[in-house]
Every structure is written in C-alpha cells, then in structure tokens.
ROBASE-411884 format. One record per residue (C-alpha): x, y, z; residue in one letter; residue number from 1. Coordinates in pm, 1 decimal. Each point is the difference from the previous one (the first is absolute). Example, Ala and Ser with C-alpha at 12.3 -4.5 7.8 and 13.67 -1.06 7.14 Angstrom:
<sites>
+----------+----------+----------+------+-----+
|        u |        v |        w | code | pos |
+----------+----------+----------+------+-----+
|   1230.0 |   -450.0 |    780.0 |    A |   1 |
|    137.0 |    344.0 |    -66.0 |    S |   2 |
+----------+----------+----------+------+-----+
</sites>
This chain:
<sites>
+----------+----------+----------+------+-----+
|        u |        v |        w | code | pos |
+----------+----------+----------+------+-----+
|   7663.6 |   9678.0 |  14116.3 |    M |   1 |
|    -58.1 |    296.7 |   -207.2 |    D |   2 |
|    -55.6 |    -18.2 |   -374.8 |    G |   3 |
|     73.0 |   -279.5 |   -231.9 |    Q |   4 |
|    249.1 |    -88.1 |   -227.5 |    V |   5 |
|    -85.1 |     -9.6 |   -368.6 |    W |   6 |
|    172.0 |   -108.0 |   -309.3 |    I |   7 |
|   -105.2 |    247.0 |   -267.4 |    V |   8 |
|    -19.3 |   -102.0 |   -394.5 |    S |   9 |
|     88.0 |    307.5 |   -182.4 |    T |  10 |
|    -95.5 |   -171.3 |   -368.3 |    G |  11 |
|    347.9 |    138.4 |   -136.3 |    T |  12 |
|    142.0 |   -361.8 |     43.7 |    R |  13 |
|    -81.5 |   -345.4 |    -75.6 |    T |  14 |
|    142.4 |   -236.3 |    286.2 |    L |  15 |
|    163.5 |   -332.3 |    -51.3 |    A |  16 |
|   -152.2 |   -254.0 |    239.5 |    A |  17 |
|    344.3 |    -23.7 |    166.3 |    H |  18 |
|     -4.7 |    426.0 |     60.8 |    E |  19 |
|   -365.8 |    -31.1 |    138.4 |    A |  20 |
|     78.9 |   -285.6 |    229.4 |    A |  21 |
|    300.1 |    198.0 |    114.3 |    T |  22 |
|   -201.6 |    312.2 |     46.4 |    L |  23 |
|   -235.0 |   -142.8 |    213.9 |    A |  24 |
|    281.1 |   -217.2 |    239.6 |    S |  25 |
|    183.9 |    359.1 |     46.3 |    L |  26 |
|   -350.1 |    181.6 |     72.6 |    A |  27 |
|   -108.1 |   -222.9 |    263.4 |    R |  28 |
|    326.8 |     38.0 |    192.0 |    R |  29 |
|     25.4 |    379.0 |    -69.5 |    I |  30 |
|   -352.6 |    -28.2 |    170.7 |    S |  31 |
|    166.0 |   -178.1 |    288.3 |    T |  32 |
|    273.2 |    285.8 |     69.5 |    L |  33 |
|   -285.9 |    242.1 |    -33.8 |    L |  34 |
|   -196.1 |   -183.4 |    237.1 |    G |  35 |
|   -306.0 |     35.7 |   -229.9 |    R |  36 |
|   -236.3 |   -250.3 |   -172.3 |    R |  37 |
|     93.3 |   -111.0 |   -341.9 |    F |  38 |
|   -344.4 |     25.2 |   -202.7 |    A |  39 |
|     82.4 |    -81.4 |   -327.5 |    G |  40 |
|    -23.0 |    177.8 |   -358.7 |    S |  41 |
|   -172.4 |    263.9 |   -142.0 |    C |  42 |
|     32.8 |    229.2 |   -308.0 |    T |  43 |
|     65.0 |    403.5 |     30.0 |    V |  44 |
|   -373.3 |     24.3 |    -65.8 |    E |  45 |
|   -146.9 |   -261.2 |    220.3 |    S |  46 |
|    218.7 |     63.8 |    307.9 |    A |  47 |
|   -229.7 |     -4.7 |    336.9 |    P |  48 |
|    -91.9 |    315.8 |    156.8 |    P |  49 |
|    236.9 |     99.7 |    328.0 |    T |  50 |
|   -287.7 |    100.4 |    206.7 |    L |  51 |
|    251.5 |    231.7 |    147.7 |    G |  52 |
|    302.5 |   -275.7 |     76.1 |    I |  53 |
|    228.6 |     43.5 |   -295.0 |    P |  54 |
|     94.7 |   -339.9 |   -171.9 |    H |  55 |
|    349.7 |    -94.4 |    -81.2 |    Y |  56 |
|     49.3 |   -116.8 |   -361.7 |    Y |  57 |
|    237.8 |   -200.4 |   -204.8 |    I |  58 |
|    -24.9 |    114.6 |   -335.0 |    P |  59 |
|     92.0 |   -266.1 |   -293.6 |    D |  60 |
|    172.9 |    340.2 |   -171.5 |    D |  61 |
|     66.0 |    358.2 |     56.7 |    T |  62 |
|   -281.4 |    221.5 |     59.1 |    L |  63 |
|    -50.8 |    316.9 |   -176.1 |    D |  64 |
|   -171.4 |    305.6 |    193.6 |    A |  65 |
|   -358.2 |    -62.7 |    -88.5 |    A |  66 |
|     16.7 |   -377.9 |     93.4 |    Q |  67 |
|    126.9 |     76.2 |    301.9 |    A |  68 |
|   -286.7 |    272.2 |     70.2 |    S |  69 |
|   -245.4 |   -254.2 |    -66.9 |    L |  70 |
|    196.9 |   -214.7 |    266.2 |    L |  71 |
|     25.5 |    279.6 |    227.0 |    G |  72 |
|    359.7 |    -82.1 |     43.2 |    I |  73 |
|    151.3 |    371.8 |    107.5 |    R |  74 |
|    372.8 |   -130.9 |     90.5 |    G |  75 |
|    278.6 |   -271.9 |     -4.8 |    A |  76 |
|   -153.9 |   -158.7 |    297.0 |    D |  77 |
|   -325.9 |    -86.6 |   -160.8 |    D |  78 |
|    195.2 |   -260.9 |   -253.7 |    L |  79 |
|    247.6 |   -219.7 |    -81.9 |    F |  80 |
|    122.9 |    162.2 |   -334.4 |    G |  81 |
|    -34.2 |    347.8 |   -130.7 |    G |  82 |
|   -218.0 |    302.6 |   -157.0 |    V |  83 |
|    109.9 |    179.2 |   -308.1 |    V |  84 |
|   -164.6 |    321.2 |   -159.3 |    P |  85 |
|     32.3 |   -172.6 |   -338.3 |    H |  86 |
|    -69.6 |   -338.1 |   -133.4 |    R |  87 |
|    363.6 |     20.7 |   -206.7 |    F |  88 |
|    160.7 |     98.7 |    350.4 |    A |  89 |
|    -47.4 |   -367.4 |     70.0 |    A |  90 |
|    207.3 |   -182.1 |   -260.3 |    T |  91 |
|    326.2 |     25.4 |   -129.2 |    K |  92 |
|    -31.1 |    261.5 |   -270.1 |    V |  93 |
|     -0.4 |    296.2 |    307.4 |    V |  94 |
|    362.2 |    -76.5 |    -27.6 |    S |  95 |
|    154.0 |    156.8 |   -292.2 |    H |  96 |
|    -54.2 |    306.1 |   -186.8 |    A |  97 |
|   -196.1 |     35.8 |   -308.5 |    L |  98 |
|    186.1 |     19.1 |   -332.3 |    V |  99 |
|     39.6 |    425.2 |   -138.4 |    D | 100 |
|   -311.6 |     75.0 |   -133.9 |    G | 101 |
|   -221.2 |   -285.1 |     46.9 |    A | 102 |
|   -293.7 |    -35.4 |   -158.4 |    E | 103 |
|   -187.4 |   -229.7 |    254.9 |    C | 104 |
|      8.7 |    181.0 |    351.2 |    V | 105 |
|   -207.1 |   -145.5 |    319.5 |    P | 106 |
|   -228.9 |    252.4 |    183.6 |    A | 107 |
|    200.6 |    100.3 |    314.8 |    G | 108 |
|    343.2 |   -106.1 |   -137.3 |    W | 109 |
|    292.1 |    170.7 |    225.3 |    P | 110 |
|    171.0 |    128.0 |   -247.6 |    H | 111 |
|    306.7 |    123.6 |    266.7 |    A | 112 |
|     38.6 |   -396.4 |    124.7 |    L | 113 |
|    179.8 |   -121.8 |   -248.9 |    G | 114 |
|    295.7 |    233.9 |     12.7 |    A | 115 |
|      3.9 |    -59.6 |    405.8 |    N | 116 |
|     -9.9 |   -384.5 |    -31.8 |    L | 117 |
|    318.1 |     29.3 |   -243.7 |    A | 118 |
|    228.8 |    -88.0 |    242.4 |    G | 119 |
|   -198.0 |   -278.4 |    151.1 |    A | 120 |
|    -90.2 |   -209.5 |   -297.6 |    V | 121 |
|    144.5 |   -137.6 |   -308.0 |    L | 122 |
|    -55.4 |    223.4 |   -336.8 |    P | 123 |
|   -327.2 |    -68.1 |   -144.8 |    G | 124 |
|   -330.4 |    130.7 |   -112.8 |    Y | 125 |
|   -370.6 |    -42.3 |     26.3 |    S | 126 |
|   -169.5 |    -37.2 |   -312.8 |    V | 127 |
|   -398.3 |     62.3 |    -71.6 |    F | 128 |
|      9.3 |    -75.2 |   -370.0 |    S | 129 |
|    164.4 |   -236.9 |   -255.5 |    R | 130 |
|    178.3 |    287.3 |   -130.3 |    R | 131 |
|    145.6 |    131.2 |    294.5 |    D | 132 |
|    119.4 |   -362.9 |     69.6 |    A | 133 |
|    165.4 |     44.9 |   -298.1 |    R | 134 |
|    182.4 |    292.0 |     98.6 |    R | 135 |
|    140.2 |   -111.3 |    320.5 |    A | 136 |
|     91.4 |   -331.6 |   -147.0 |    C | 137 |
|    234.5 |    226.2 |   -204.9 |    D | 138 |
|    122.1 |    230.2 |    273.1 |    A | 139 |
|     75.8 |   -331.8 |    208.5 |    L | 140 |
|    150.6 |   -270.1 |   -259.4 |    L | 141 |
|    324.9 |    265.1 |    -31.6 |    G | 142 |
|     72.8 |    -99.4 |    375.8 |    L | 143 |
|    -50.1 |   -363.9 |    -64.8 |    G | 144 |
|   -290.3 |   -263.0 |     14.5 |    V | 145 |
|   -321.8 |    147.2 |    134.8 |    A | 146 |
|   -260.8 |   -140.4 |    174.9 |    R | 147 |
|   -398.4 |     33.1 |    -80.0 |    L | 148 |
|   -219.2 |    -52.5 |    314.4 |    K | 149 |
|   -401.9 |      2.3 |     -3.0 |    L | 150 |
|   -171.4 |    197.5 |    286.9 |    A | 151 |
|   -203.3 |   -255.2 |     45.0 |    R | 152 |
|    288.5 |   -269.6 |     27.9 |    G | 153 |
|     67.5 |   -170.0 |    347.6 |    I | 154 |
|    282.8 |   -208.4 |    117.3 |    G | 155 |
|    217.6 |     31.7 |   -341.5 |    G | 156 |
|   -315.5 |    -62.2 |   -209.4 |    S | 157 |
|    -50.2 |    213.6 |   -278.2 |    G | 158 |
|    331.6 |     74.6 |    -69.5 |    Q | 159 |
|    279.4 |    -47.1 |   -275.0 |    A | 160 |
|    367.1 |     91.9 |   -115.3 |    R | 161 |
|     28.9 |    215.2 |   -270.1 |    L | 162 |
|    334.6 |     20.8 |   -237.8 |    V | 163 |
|   -141.6 |    165.2 |   -296.7 |    D | 164 |
|   -293.6 |    199.5 |    -89.8 |    R | 165 |
|   -164.0 |   -322.0 |   -191.7 |    E | 166 |
|    -43.5 |   -174.2 |    302.8 |    G | 167 |
|   -188.9 |    350.7 |    158.8 |    L | 168 |
|   -233.3 |    -44.5 |   -321.1 |    D | 169 |
|    -77.3 |   -344.4 |     23.5 |    T | 170 |
|   -125.9 |     26.1 |    360.8 |    L | 171 |
|   -177.6 |    316.0 |    -69.5 |    L | 172 |
|   -202.4 |   -170.2 |   -306.5 |    A | 173 |
|    -96.7 |   -309.6 |    303.6 |    A | 174 |
|   -155.0 |    288.6 |    243.6 |    L | 175 |
|   -380.8 |     47.4 |    -21.4 |    P | 176 |
|    -39.6 |    357.0 |   -139.0 |    E | 177 |
|    -75.0 |    154.4 |    300.0 |    E | 178 |
|    255.0 |   -152.9 |    208.0 |    E | 179 |
|    211.3 |    293.6 |     10.7 |    L | 180 |
|   -205.2 |    254.1 |     10.0 |    A | 181 |
|   -212.9 |    -97.9 |    313.8 |    V | 182 |
|    298.9 |   -156.8 |    170.1 |    H | 183 |
|    317.6 |     74.7 |    -72.6 |    G | 184 |
|    345.8 |   -148.6 |    -15.5 |    A | 185 |
|    384.9 |     73.1 |     78.5 |    V | 186 |
|    287.4 |    -32.3 |   -222.4 |    L | 187 |
|    346.6 |     -2.3 |    212.9 |    E | 188 |
|    311.8 |    -71.1 |     -9.0 |    Q | 189 |
|    102.8 |   -415.3 |     17.1 |    D | 190 |
|    272.0 |   -101.7 |    256.2 |    L | 191 |
|    239.0 |   -279.7 |    -22.6 |    L | 192 |
|     89.8 |   -211.4 |    308.6 |    G | 193 |
|   -290.6 |    117.3 |    201.6 |    A | 194 |
|    -99.8 |    -10.3 |    341.7 |    T | 195 |
|   -346.4 |    106.3 |    165.2 |    T | 196 |
|    -40.6 |    146.3 |    346.0 |    Y | 197 |
|   -277.1 |     57.9 |    141.0 |    S | 198 |
|    -28.7 |    305.8 |    282.0 |    I | 199 |
|   -315.8 |     77.1 |    142.5 |    G | 200 |
|   -217.5 |     70.0 |    319.2 |    S | 201 |
|   -285.9 |   -105.1 |    156.9 |    V | 202 |
|   -238.8 |    162.4 |    320.4 |    R | 203 |
|   -286.4 |   -226.5 |    132.2 |    C | 204 |
|   -103.7 |    -26.9 |    324.2 |    A | 205 |
|    219.5 |    270.2 |    167.8 |    G | 206 |
|    287.0 |   -192.0 |   -146.4 |    I | 207 |
|    211.5 |    201.6 |   -231.6 |    D | 208 |
|    271.5 |   -235.5 |   -188.3 |    I | 209 |
|    257.5 |     64.8 |   -277.3 |    A | 210 |
|    205.4 |   -245.9 |   -220.2 |    Y | 211 |
|    264.2 |    -61.3 |   -261.1 |    A | 212 |
|     77.0 |   -299.7 |   -167.5 |    G | 213 |
|     76.7 |   -209.3 |   -315.3 |    T | 214 |
|   -268.3 |   -160.7 |   -223.9 |    Q | 215 |
|    102.3 |   -336.1 |   -160.6 |    H | 216 |
|   -127.9 |   -206.4 |   -287.6 |    A | 217 |
|   -172.3 |   -371.5 |    -51.3 |    T | 218 |
|   -105.9 |   -160.8 |   -280.1 |    R | 219 |
|   -355.0 |    -89.2 |    -77.6 |    N | 220 |
|   -122.7 |   -342.9 |   -160.0 |    R | 221 |
|     79.3 |     94.9 |   -345.8 |    T | 222 |
|    326.8 |    100.0 |     93.9 |    G | 223 |
|    -58.6 |    406.5 |    -39.8 |    H | 224 |
|    199.7 |    212.7 |    285.6 |    E | 225 |
|   -276.2 |    161.7 |    230.9 |    V | 226 |
|     43.0 |    143.1 |    327.7 |    Y | 227 |
|     68.6 |   -223.5 |    256.0 |    G | 228 |
|    -39.6 |    247.2 |    331.9 |    G | 229 |
|    237.7 |    222.0 |    222.1 |    S | 230 |
|    222.0 |      3.2 |    287.5 |    R | 231 |
|    -18.6 |    293.1 |    200.5 |    L | 232 |
|    195.7 |    144.6 |    297.3 |    E | 233 |
|   -291.0 |    185.4 |    210.9 |    V | 234 |
|      6.3 |    286.3 |    251.8 |    V | 235 |
|   -240.0 |    172.9 |    226.0 |    R | 236 |
|    -85.9 |    379.5 |   -133.3 |    G | 237 |
|    -25.5 |    180.7 |   -363.4 |    S | 238 |
|    200.5 |    -22.1 |   -277.5 |    L | 239 |
|    239.9 |    259.5 |    144.9 |    G | 240 |
|     98.9 |   -260.6 |    271.6 |    A | 241 |
|    163.6 |   -224.1 |   -284.7 |    L | 242 |
|    353.6 |     50.2 |     43.1 |    G | 243 |
|     70.6 |   -238.6 |    229.8 |    D | 244 |
|   -123.6 |   -268.6 |   -229.7 |    V | 245 |
|    253.9 |    175.1 |   -309.0 |    A | 246 |
|    286.3 |   -270.2 |     70.2 |    H | 247 |
|    146.8 |     67.0 |   -369.0 |    D | 248 |
|     33.3 |    303.5 |   -244.9 |    E | 249 |
|   -266.4 |   -176.7 |   -224.4 |    A | 250 |
|   -235.4 |     16.6 |    265.6 |    V | 251 |
|     27.6 |    302.4 |     79.1 |    A | 252 |
|    -28.2 |    168.2 |   -331.0 |    S | 253 |
|   -328.9 |   -202.1 |    -24.7 |    A | 254 |
|   -136.1 |    126.1 |    332.9 |    I | 255 |
|     99.0 |    391.8 |   -109.5 |    R | 256 |
|   -185.3 |    -51.2 |   -340.3 |    Q | 257 |
|   -292.0 |   -169.1 |    161.5 |    A | 258 |
|    -11.7 |    292.7 |    257.3 |    R | 259 |
|     56.3 |    241.6 |   -294.9 |    A | 260 |
|   -258.3 |   -126.0 |   -202.6 |    Y | 261 |
|   -236.7 |    -26.5 |    298.8 |    D | 262 |
|     28.0 |    382.1 |    107.5 |    A | 263 |
|    -46.6 |     73.4 |   -398.1 |    A | 264 |
|   -321.9 |   -136.9 |     14.8 |    M | 265 |
|   -102.8 |    139.5 |    311.9 |    S | 266 |
|     58.0 |    339.9 |   -136.9 |    A | 267 |
|   -169.5 |    -40.5 |   -377.7 |    A | 268 |
|   -296.6 |   -143.3 |    171.5 |    F | 269 |
|   -114.4 |    182.9 |    325.3 |    P | 270 |
|   -298.1 |   -242.5 |     24.5 |    G | 271 |
|    190.7 |   -320.8 |      5.1 |    L | 272 |
|     33.2 |   -189.7 |    302.3 |    F | 273 |
|    110.7 |   -361.4 |     92.4 |    A | 274 |
|     19.9 |   -259.1 |    308.0 |    S | 275 |
|    192.2 |   -235.8 |   -275.3 |    R | 276 |
|    310.7 |    162.9 |   -198.4 |    R | 277 |
|    181.0 |   -261.4 |   -214.0 |    N | 278 |
|    256.3 |    119.1 |   -251.4 |    Y | 279 |
|    216.5 |   -256.5 |   -250.6 |    D | 280 |
|    317.2 |    121.9 |    -56.2 |    V | 281 |
|    211.2 |   -163.4 |   -305.6 |    V | 282 |
|    375.7 |     16.3 |     30.5 |    S | 283 |
|    225.1 |   -119.1 |   -301.5 |    G | 284 |
|    233.6 |    130.7 |   -305.0 |    R | 285 |
|    -85.4 |    182.1 |   -328.0 |    D | 286 |
|    159.8 |   -128.7 |   -331.9 |    R | 287 |
|    314.2 |    188.0 |    114.8 |    C | 288 |
|     48.6 |   -179.3 |    292.4 |    G | 289 |
|    -49.9 |    304.2 |    233.0 |    R | 290 |
|   -204.1 |    -21.2 |    351.9 |    D | 291 |
|   -332.6 |    110.7 |    -77.5 |    A | 292 |
|   -316.5 |    -48.3 |    236.4 |    S | 293 |
|   -378.0 |    154.7 |     91.2 |    G | 294 |
|   -336.1 |    -65.4 |    107.8 |    V | 295 |
|   -228.6 |   -192.8 |   -215.7 |    L | 296 |
|   -270.5 |      7.4 |    159.8 |    E | 297 |
|   -246.8 |     67.4 |    287.3 |    Q | 298 |
|   -220.8 |   -206.9 |    168.7 |    S | 299 |
|   -303.9 |    145.8 |    214.9 |    W | 300 |
|   -216.4 |   -293.4 |     50.3 |    R | 301 |
|     32.8 |   -335.9 |    157.8 |    I | 302 |
|    271.0 |   -178.8 |   -206.3 |    G | 303 |
|    272.4 |   -258.7 |    -75.3 |    G | 304 |
|    188.1 |     41.0 |    359.7 |    A | 305 |
|   -287.8 |     29.7 |    168.1 |    S | 306 |
|     54.3 |   -357.3 |    141.8 |    P | 307 |
|    300.2 |    120.6 |    153.7 |    A | 308 |
|   -164.7 |    352.8 |    139.0 |    E | 309 |
|   -250.0 |   -166.2 |    189.5 |    V | 310 |
|    209.0 |   -219.4 |    148.2 |    A | 311 |
|    254.2 |    247.1 |    129.5 |    A | 312 |
|   -278.4 |    169.4 |    109.7 |    L | 313 |
|   -142.3 |   -280.6 |    216.0 |    E | 314 |
|    364.7 |     -6.3 |    119.9 |    A | 315 |
|     31.9 |    337.9 |    110.3 |    F | 316 |
|   -368.3 |      5.2 |    170.8 |    A | 317 |
|    120.8 |   -330.0 |    194.2 |    A | 318 |
|    276.5 |    135.9 |    123.3 |    D | 319 |
|     38.3 |    369.1 |    122.8 |    P | 320 |
|    399.6 |    -58.2 |      7.2 |    S | 321 |
|     57.9 |   -125.5 |   -288.7 |    L | 322 |
|    164.5 |    301.2 |   -252.7 |    R | 323 |
|    106.0 |   -189.3 |   -316.9 |    T | 324 |
|    -60.6 |   -313.2 |   -179.0 |    L | 325 |
|     52.7 |   -162.3 |   -287.0 |    R | 326 |
|   -244.4 |   -179.7 |   -224.0 |    V | 327 |
|    -82.2 |   -166.7 |   -295.2 |    A | 328 |
|   -298.3 |    -69.1 |   -239.3 |    C | 329 |
|     29.2 |   -293.0 |   -256.4 |    H | 330 |
|   -220.5 |    -94.0 |   -328.5 |    E | 331 |
|     68.9 |   -323.0 |    -60.9 |    R | 332 |
|   -106.8 |   -177.1 |   -340.4 |    H | 333 |
|    -96.3 |   -377.2 |     29.5 |    G | 334 |
|    -65.9 |   -244.6 |    277.4 |    I | 335 |
|    244.0 |    172.5 |    272.8 |    H | 336 |
|    -50.9 |    -68.3 |    403.5 |    M | 337 |
|     49.7 |    313.3 |    184.0 |    P | 338 |
|    214.6 |     19.4 |    321.2 |    P | 339 |
|   -213.8 |    -98.8 |    299.5 |    P | 340 |
|     57.8 |    365.1 |    187.2 |    D | 341 |
|   -170.8 |    147.9 |   -333.9 |    A | 342 |
|   -262.0 |    201.9 |    -41.1 |    S | 343 |
|   -197.5 |   -108.0 |   -300.3 |    V | 344 |
|   -197.0 |    220.8 |   -230.4 |    C | 345 |
|    -60.2 |   -223.6 |   -295.7 |    F | 346 |
|     16.9 |   -401.1 |    -37.7 |    E | 347 |
|   -129.9 |   -148.9 |   -283.9 |    G | 348 |
|    -94.1 |    -18.3 |   -384.1 |    E | 349 |
|    -45.6 |    339.1 |   -153.8 |    D | 350 |
|   -195.7 |    -38.7 |   -373.4 |    L | 351 |
|    267.9 |    259.5 |   -174.6 |    Q | 352 |
|    295.1 |   -135.8 |    172.2 |    L | 353 |
|    -24.3 |   -340.3 |    125.0 |    G | 354 |
|    141.0 |   -103.6 |    326.9 |    A | 355 |
|    122.5 |    283.1 |    233.3 |    L | 356 |
|    132.4 |     87.9 |    361.3 |    C | 357 |
|     13.4 |    330.0 |    146.3 |    K | 358 |
|     93.1 |     50.2 |    332.2 |    Y | 359 |
|    224.1 |    217.6 |    256.5 |    A | 360 |
|    249.7 |    -70.5 |    266.0 |    T | 361 |
|    171.6 |    191.0 |    280.0 |    V | 362 |
|    364.3 |    -52.3 |    -71.9 |    E | 363 |
|    189.6 |    224.8 |    315.7 |    S | 364 |
|   -142.2 |    216.4 |    277.3 |    R | 365 |
|    247.5 |    246.9 |    166.4 |    N | 366 |
|    256.6 |   -129.4 |   -226.4 |    G | 367 |
|    -20.0 |   -345.1 |    136.3 |    H | 368 |
|   -104.4 |   -325.3 |   -176.7 |    P | 369 |
|   -393.4 |    -21.4 |     58.9 |    A | 370 |
|   -125.0 |   -326.8 |    167.1 |    R | 371 |
+----------+----------+----------+------+-----+
</sites>
C-alpha cells in the first residue's frame, strides 16, 4: 500500500471527546477506501516525511496555504478537506462584504466578492471591530431581526439573535478585546420558520459524489435545540450533477445558491482547492412574510455530515451500478440504541454533552429501500 493516512491537528480547534472519536472512526474507514494504512495523528509541524510517497491527510480544520506546503499537499486528492490562501477564507466571515469605510480590513480581503455573492447569501456584513459591528447592526435592524455569529462558532455556538442595538452592545461587552480584530464576526438577517439544507460534494478514492438534503434538530440533555443530523440524497458526480435530486423548488433553489457560492469562492481565491465542499443554505421568511434564502456558511473540512458522506462513499465503492442513494446521519443525546445496520461513529459518554450516539444509515439505493 502506497503512503499512509494521517489525521492532522491544525491547532485552530479544540475537539470535544465525541468529535475526536468520530474523526478517528471516519479516518480508519477512509483509509480502507483508499487502500492505505491508517497511521494515527500528527500536527502540521510534526508530520512524518513522505520519502517520495505522498501521504493522505485528514485535517481537523481547513488548511491555509502555508500549512498545506509543510505537509506536501498539492491538490484535492491529497486530503479530505480543503486549502485556502488566507485563514479568514476558512470561516463564515468570507460570506459577506465589509461595511462601507470599514475601519478594520484583513490582509488579502477580496473586496469584489461581497457583490458577487449578493444573490447567493442573505443580507449581511462581516466585521472586525466593535464600531463596524454597530454600523452593520443598525443597517440590518431596518430589515427586522439580525443575527450575530462569531467566526469561531461551530454548530450553532457563538450566535445570538438581535432585536435592538442594546442587545448587540451587551454581547460586545462580553467578548475578549481581541476577538473581533483577530477572528471577526458576521451580522446577517435572521429568518422565521427556517429550514437548513445541506448541499455538498466529496471526492475520495477516485469516487465523486454530490448531495442535497436537509438538516434536523434535536434536544441535548439541558433541553436546548442542537444539530441532530442530516438526511441526504446522493448522486455520483460533482455539484453540477445535482439536478436529479431537486424534487421541489426549495431544494432546487438551495442547489443553485450553493453552486453560485462555490463558483464565486473559486473565482475570488484561485489558490483554493477542496475534496470536501459543504454548504449550509437556509430558507425561511423575513419579518414581512416574504420568502428569503441564502448560503449561511461553507465547510471545507470534515464536518457534521461526514458520517453520511463516508457511508455514501463506501456504498458507491462497493457497487459500481449504484447511481443514487439516500443516506442519513444522526446525533442522539441520552441513551440511544442505533439500528443494527448503522455505521456507528461514537457511542458513549462525552464530558461536555453527556451520553451521545452518532451514526449513519443507508436508507435507499437507486430509489429502492436498502436491505
């Protein structure tokens, strides 16, 4: 077997126990798909030499160009994830324009990108100072309720709804002084009755898949609503092959917006490449009851839908005649017994979340119920 498969700790994230266990479980299965040996974990700085045989890497976060260079990553076939030229491009702040006359602008910021994304995202701004956050909030409150999202927030954390300027000031006062300047935040229009779609594509082991589906919520042990998983319709091919799974206009619109977002990012960042592309697209109503939708954020790293993605890759690898399938991933809090045919990524006690079970199931193949 050529090369080895390594999990890479980038140092930009601290993984919870269930995240680390899920990452290790998926890495072993990806190794089997690739026909390579899973070698364990390393950091960007401590990665072993390739000795002429390139390794395959599964980073815990999107890599920047300098990190990719240290690892010897040259293209999308070298990793499960993505590479961006600037660190901010890996976060949700890349999805919106700056306020006019912004007082804080990151180096390398693509000023034309905001206008190119206008039809693919909700009204919003990216901010890197308290002053710019207040200006963005004032503009958005004219459209109704706004939402503040910190760049480092994941899975709904680091977010808050804003109904007035006082709410923003309270949140800003609680932030570390350097939070906005170093990492940034997004303020964007908040919607009512929202549904979140997952649109994405993955390339691994010579297999290309693309998918469209919906996310669902669940309750954690404290009763708060959190991410509960996704149900995905999957096809062979890239994002351009998703027309066959657009069974209604809402899904078709989400696919169009995800593809427009993906194209705009590729044009703005010529050095960007990714084997895993995932876009969360929200659809709901504004305060006047009008339909509104847009891409919330991108993920060019292994993520919440990856248990379903890997299950789909395994199914397509095992059956060359397979053209479409439905696959789902679930995160269940409390004591839960997964189905007997489930691919379990984590089942146990997490220090922060308590009892948790994470698994994926294949529900249908070529339109027929899975057996």
